[in-house]
C-alpha positions in Angstrom: 44.6 42.6 15.7 47.4 45.2 15.6 49.7 45.7 12.5 52.6 43.8 14.0 50.4 40.8 14.9 49.1 40.7 11.4 52.6 40.8 10.0 53.7 37.9 12.2 50.8 35.7 11.2 51.4 36.3 7.5 55.0 35.5 6.5 54.7 37.6 3.3 54.0 40.7 5.3 56.7 40.3 8.0 59.4 42.5 6.3 57.0 45.2 5.3 55.4 46.1 8.7 58.2 45.3 11.2 60.4 48.3 12.2 62.0 46.9 15.3 63.6 43.5 16.2 61.4 43.3 19.3 58.2 43.3 17.1 59.3 40.0 15.6 58.2 36.7 17.2 60.8 34.9 19.3 61.1 32.1 16.7 60.7 32.7 13.0 59.8 30.2 10.3 62.1 29.6 7.3 59.6 31.6 5.2 59.5 34.5 7.6 63.3 34.5 7.8 63.6 34.5 4.1 61.2 37.4 3.7 63.0 39.3 6.4 66.4 38.7 4.8 65.0 39.3 1.3 66.2 36.0 0.0 64.8 32.6 -1.0 63.8 29.8 1.4 66.4 27.5 -0.2 69.1 29.9 1.0 67.7 29.8 4.5 67.6 26.0 4.4 71.2 25.9 3.3 72.2 28.3 6.1 70.2 26.2 8.6 72.5 23.3 7.8 75.5 25.2 9.0 76.6 25.5 12.6 77.1 29.3 12.2 73.4 30.0 11.7 70.9 30.2 14.7 68.4 27.7 13.3 67.2 24.6 15.1 64.9 21.7 14.1 61.8 21.5 16.3 59.9 18.4 15.5 59.5 18.6 11.7 59.9 22.4 11.5 63.1 24.5 11.3 62.8 27.6 13.4 65.2 30.6 13.6 65.8 32.4 16.8 65.0 36.1 16.6 67.7 37.1 19.0 70.2 34.7 17.4 69.4 36.0 13.9 70.0 39.5 15.1 73.4 38.6 16.7 74.3 36.5 13.6 73.5 39.5 11.3 75.6 41.8 13.4 78.5 39.4 13.4 78.2 38.6 17.1 78.7 35.0 18.1 77.1 35.2 21.6 74.2 33.0 20.4 76.7 30.1 20.2 77.7 30.2 23.8 75.7 27.1 24.8 77.4 25.1 22.1 80.8 26.6 22.9 80.7 25.2 26.5 80.3 21.7 25.1 82.9 22.2 22.5 85.3 23.6 25.2 84.8 20.5 27.3 85.5 18.3 24.2 88.7 20.3 23.4 89.9 19.9 27.0 89.4 16.2 26.8 91.3 16.0 23.5 94.2 18.0 25.0 94.3 15.7 28.0 94.5 12.7 25.7 97.2 14.4 23.6 99.2 15.1 26.8 99.0 11.5 27.9 100.1 10.4 24.4 103.1 12.8 24.5 104.0 11.4 27.9 104.0 7.8 26.6 106.1 8.9 23.6 108.6 10.6 25.9 108.8 7.5 28.1 109.3 5.3 25.0 112.0 7.6 23.8 113.8 7.6 27.2 113.7 3.7 27.3 115.0 3.5 23.7 117.9 6.0 24.3 118.6 4.9 27.8 118.2 8.3 29.4 
């Protein structure tokens, strides 16, 4: 077993033997992420509850995307694109409803003022 594989299998060793993002597994556990970021697991669990952190619940385990973590750490928001499409559709629907509401208000105002 090579050094990178040993580091991946042992969460305590992940930050010591990894020198390249590509050496990391595609998905990291909370413990591996905490070791890599040099913080506590409670901090990672708190981050995982936010929409801005690239963590997902898979069955009973929370995993962190390696590529998403890198982009998050660099301040890049590309990892959120799949969410953004859904949000964009939701925003468009809300804008359409607001437009319809404004039209009704305008019609009501015209009826009231007689114009």
